[in-house]
C-alpha positions as CSV (number, residue, x, y, z in Angstrom):
1,X,0.0,0.0,0.0
2,X,2.4,2.7,-1.2
3,X,1.9,6.3,0.0
4,X,-0.6,5.3,2.7
5,X,-3.4,4.5,0.3
6,X,-6.1,2.1,1.3
7,X,-6.2,0.1,4.5
8,X,-8.2,0.5,7.7
9,X,-6.3,3.2,9.4
10,X,-6.5,3.5,13.2
11,X,-5.4,6.5,15.2
12,X,-3.1,5.8,18.2
13,X,0.2,7.0,19.6
14,X,3.8,5.9,19.2
15,X,7.2,6.7,20.6
16,X,10.1,7.7,18.2
17,X,12.8,5.2,18.9
18,X,15.5,6.1,16.3
19,X,16.1,8.6,13.5
20,X,18.3,8.6,10.4
21,X,19.1,11.1,7.7
22,X,18.3,10.1,4.1
23,X,19.0,11.9,0.9
24,X,21.5,14.7,0.5
25,X,21.5,18.2,2.0
26,X,23.8,19.3,-0.8
27,X,21.3,18.5,-3.5
28,X,18.2,19.5,-1.5
29,X,16.9,15.9,-1.1
30,X,17.6,15.6,2.6
31,X,14.9,14.2,4.9
32,X,14.6,11.8,7.7
33,X,13.2,8.4,8.4
34,X,11.9,7.3,11.8
35,X,11.5,4.0,13.8
36,X,8.3,4.4,15.8
37,X,7.1,2.0,18.5
38,X,3.3,1.8,18.4
39,X,1.2,0.9,21.4
40,X,-2.2,-0.1,20.0
41,X,-5.0,-0.5,22.4
42,X,-5.6,-4.2,23.2
43,X,-2.7,-5.3,21.0
44,X,0.9,-6.1,21.4
45,X,3.3,-3.1,20.7
46,X,5.2,-3.2,17.4
47,X,7.8,-1.1,15.6
48,X,7.8,0.1,12.1
49,X,9.6,2.7,9.9
50,X,8.0,5.8,8.6
51,X,9.5,8.4,6.2
52,X,9.5,12.2,6.2
53,X,6.1,13.0,4.8
54,X,5.7,14.3,1.2
55,X,2.3,13.0,0.3
56,X,0.4,12.3,3.6
57,X,1.4,15.6,5.0
58,X,2.9,18.6,3.1
59,X,6.6,18.8,4.0
60,X,6.4,22.5,4.7
61,X,3.9,21.9,7.5
62,X,5.8,19.0,9.1
63,X,7.3,19.5,12.6
64,X,10.0,16.7,12.9
65,X,9.8,14.8,16.2
66,X,12.7,14.0,18.5
67,X,13.9,10.5,19.6
68,X,11.8,9.5,22.7
69,X,8.9,11.8,21.8
70,X,5.4,10.5,21.9
71,X,3.4,11.4,18.8
72,X,0.1,10.8,17.1
73,X,0.2,8.1,14.4
74,X,-2.1,6.0,12.3
75,X,-1.5,2.4,11.5
76,X,-3.0,-0.4,9.4
77,X,-3.7,-3.3,11.8
78,X,-3.1,-5.9,9.0
79,X,0.1,-4.7,7.5
80,X,1.4,-2.5,10.4
81,X,2.1,0.2,7.9
82,X,2.3,3.7,9.5
83,X,1.3,7.1,8.4
84,X,1.4,10.5,10.1
85,X,-1.7,11.8,11.9
86,X,-2.2,15.1,10.2
87,X,-4.4,16.4,13.1
88,X,-1.6,16.0,15.7
89,X,-0.1,19.3,16.6
90,X,3.1,17.6,17.8
91,X,4.0,16.9,14.1
92,X,1.9,19.3,12.1
93,X,3.2,22.9,12.3
94,X,-0.2,24.3,11.2
95,X,-2.0,22.5,13.9
96,X,0.7,23.4,16.4
97,X,0.2,27.2,16.0
98,X,-3.5,28.2,15.8
99,X,-4.6,31.0,13.5
100,X,-5.3,33.3,16.4
101,X,-1.8,32.8,17.8
102,X,-0.3,33.4,14.3
103,X,-2.2,36.7,14.0
104,X,-0.9,37.8,17.4
105,X,2.6,37.0,16.4
106,X,2.2,38.9,13.1
107,X,0.9,42.0,14.9
108,X,3.8,41.8,17.4
109,X,6.3,41.5,14.6
110,X,4.8,44.4,12.7
111,X,4.9,46.6,15.9
112,X,8.6,45.7,16.5
113,X,9.5,46.5,12.9
114,X,7.8,49.9,13.2
115,X,9.7,50.7,16.4
116,X,6.6,50.5,18.6
117,X,8.1,48.0,21.1
118,X,11.2,48.3,23.4
119,X,14.3,46.3,23.0
120,X,14.1,43.3,25.3
121,X,16.3,43.4,28.4
122,X,19.4,41.2,28.2
123,X,19.5,38.1,30.4
124,X,20.9,38.9,33.8
125,X,21.6,35.3,34.9
126,X,22.1,32.6,32.3
127,X,21.6,29.9,34.9
128,X,18.2,31.1,36.0
129,X,15.7,28.2,35.8
130,X,13.3,28.7,32.9
131,X,10.3,28.1,35.1
132,X,10.3,30.7,37.8
133,X,7.8,31.1,40.7
134,X,6.3,34.6,40.5
135,X,3.0,34.0,42.2
136,X,1.3,32.9,45.4
137,X,0.7,29.4,46.6
138,X,-1.4,28.4,43.6
139,X,-0.2,30.7,40.9
140,X,3.1,30.5,39.1
141,X,4.4,32.7,36.3
142,X,6.8,31.3,33.7
143,X,9.2,34.1,33.0
144,X,11.9,33.5,30.4
145,X,15.2,35.3,30.8
146,X,15.4,36.7,27.3
147,X,12.7,39.4,27.5
148,X,10.0,37.3,25.8
149,X,6.6,37.3,27.3
150,X,5.9,34.6,30.0
151,X,2.9,32.5,30.6
152,X,0.8,32.3,33.8
153,X,0.4,28.8,35.3
154,X,-2.4,28.1,37.8
155,X,-3.4,25.1,40.0
156,X,-6.8,24.4,41.4
157,X,-7.6,23.8,45.0
158,X,-6.6,20.1,44.6
159,X,-3.2,21.0,43.2
160,X,-4.0,20.0,39.7
161,X,-3.2,22.4,36.8
162,X,-6.0,24.4,35.2
163,X,-7.0,23.0,31.8
164,X,-4.9,24.2,28.9
165,X,-2.0,25.6,31.0
166,X,0.5,22.8,30.4
167,X,-0.3,22.8,26.7
168,X,0.4,26.6,26.6
169,X,3.8,26.0,28.1
170,X,4.6,23.2,25.6
171,X,3.6,25.4,22.7
172,X,5.6,28.3,24.0
173,X,8.8,26.2,24.3
174,X,8.2,24.7,20.8
175,X,7.7,28.2,19.2
176,X,10.6,29.7,21.0
177,X,8.5,32.1,23.1
178,X,9.9,30.4,26.2
179,X,13.6,29.5,26.2
180,X,14.9,26.3,27.7
181,X,18.3,26.1,29.4
182,X,20.4,23.7,31.4
183,X,18.9,22.7,34.7
184,X,20.6,21.4,37.9
185,X,18.9,18.1,38.6
186,X,22.0,16.4,39.8
187,X,22.8,19.2,42.2
188,X,19.2,19.1,43.6
189,X,19.3,15.4,44.0
190,X,22.6,15.7,46.0
191,X,21.6,18.7,48.2
192,X,17.8,19.0,48.1
193,X,15.0,17.8,50.4
194,X,13.9,14.3,49.3
195,X,10.3,13.1,49.1
196,X,7.7,11.9,46.6
197,X,5.6,13.5,43.9
198,X,2.5,12.3,42.1
199,X,2.3,13.2,38.4
200,X,-0.7,15.3,37.5
201,X,0.3,15.9,33.9
202,X,3.3,15.0,31.8
203,X,3.9,16.2,28.2
204,X,6.9,16.0,25.9
205,X,8.5,19.4,25.0
206,X,9.8,18.3,21.7
207,X,13.4,18.7,22.8
208,X,16.1,16.3,23.9
209,X,18.9,16.8,26.4
210,X,21.2,17.3,23.4
211,X,19.1,20.4,22.3
212,X,19.6,22.0,25.7
213,X,23.0,20.9,26.8
214,X,25.1,19.1,24.1
215,X,27.9,18.7,26.6
216,X,25.8,16.6,29.0
217,X,26.5,13.0,29.9
218,X,26.6,11.2,26.4
219,X,24.3,8.5,27.8
220,X,21.6,11.1,28.4
221,X,21.8,13.1,25.2
222,X,18.9,11.4,23.4
223,X,16.6,11.5,26.5
224,X,13.6,13.6,25.7
225,X,12.6,16.6,27.8
226,X,9.1,16.7,29.3
227,X,7.0,19.2,31.2
228,X,5.8,17.8,34.5
229,X,3.2,19.1,36.9
230,X,3.1,17.2,40.2
231,X,1.8,17.2,43.7
232,X,4.8,17.1,46.0
233,X,4.8,15.4,49.4
234,X,7.6,16.1,51.9
235,X,7.9,15.0,55.5
236,X,6.3,17.4,57.9
237,X,4.7,19.6,55.2
238,X,1.3,19.8,53.4
239,X,1.4,18.6,49.8
240,X,2.0,21.3,47.3
241,X,2.0,21.6,43.5
242,X,5.0,22.1,41.3
243,X,5.8,22.6,37.6
244,X,9.2,21.9,36.0
245,X,10.9,20.6,32.9
246,X,12.9,17.4,33.3
247,X,14.5,14.7,31.2
248,X,12.9,11.3,30.9
249,X,15.2,8.3,30.3
250,X,14.2,6.4,27.2
251,X,13.8,3.2,29.3
252,X,11.3,5.0,31.6
253,X,9.0,6.5,28.9
254,X,6.4,3.8,29.3
255,X,6.1,4.4,33.0
256,X,5.3,8.2,32.8
257,X,1.6,8.9,33.3
258,X,-0.7,10.8,35.5
259,X,-1.1,9.1,38.9
260,X,2.4,7.7,38.9
261,X,4.5,8.4,42.0
262,X,8.1,9.5,41.6
263,X,11.0,9.8,44.0
264,X,12.1,13.4,43.9
265,X,14.3,16.0,45.6
266,X,13.3,19.7,46.0
267,X,15.3,22.9,46.3
268,X,13.4,24.5,49.2
269,X,14.5,27.9,48.0
270,X,12.2,27.4,45.0
271,X,10.0,24.4,45.8
272,X,7.3,25.0,43.2
273,X,9.7,24.9,40.3
274,X,13.0,23.3,41.2
275,X,12.3,19.6,41.5
276,X,14.6,16.8,40.4
277,X,13.4,13.2,39.7
278,X,15.5,10.3,41.0
279,X,15.0,8.0,38.1
280,X,17.0,5.2,39.8
281,X,14.2,5.0,42.3
282,X,11.3,5.9,40.2
283,X,8.5,5.1,39.7
284,X,7.6,4.1,43.2
285,X,5.3,1.1,43.2
């Protein structure tokens, strides 16, 4: 069934396991091919290759996924052939950026070109965490350090994120509105206060450790970065919400889901945002 024609296509999700370049950048034929592990409901997982889209999805609209990222996919249950889910904003640039957001970006661009906006302030501390607490107990403001507009993040009375907030942060990171930088998870694990955290939401950011810190431990470079919101429990304290970006080892991807409990360490100087996951001890059964 070439080019994804025919077949009984079923929507599901898959994890990108490996990527390779094909074609030639010199001659303009460069593209990529992906190995995707598919987890169909009620069926055994399987792996299949899928190429950079030219027919199923216009190449200009394609947002290439990273290794370890969970994406929408369609598969034929008989042949196990794969094709891209054109409605998935994780791989479709047009779906990723709604028309209203594009119009807002266009207006801001025009204002900047006409001199109507001030020059953004330079970053004062390059090691500032990219998710900074600027609110009260249940309101946290993501303020990037490059002058770009931040996003408010709110939790309800039960410590769960208000609908749509996590998606907004993921979109901001993907579009460049919010900058990601190196974190300090190892330092927090060594010096922070240890406890547990129950995942309330977890979403891939479309980046790997390599994208943020190419000089990191080589064994971690392909680990995807995810956005977590959690309910943290520390000895002697009331549980509290937190939001932070963190790597997920490829071997742990299948275990990341709402309701899962993790072993964590918290920097008590910034407990709502500076949380490190101890993957050697997580998840906690």
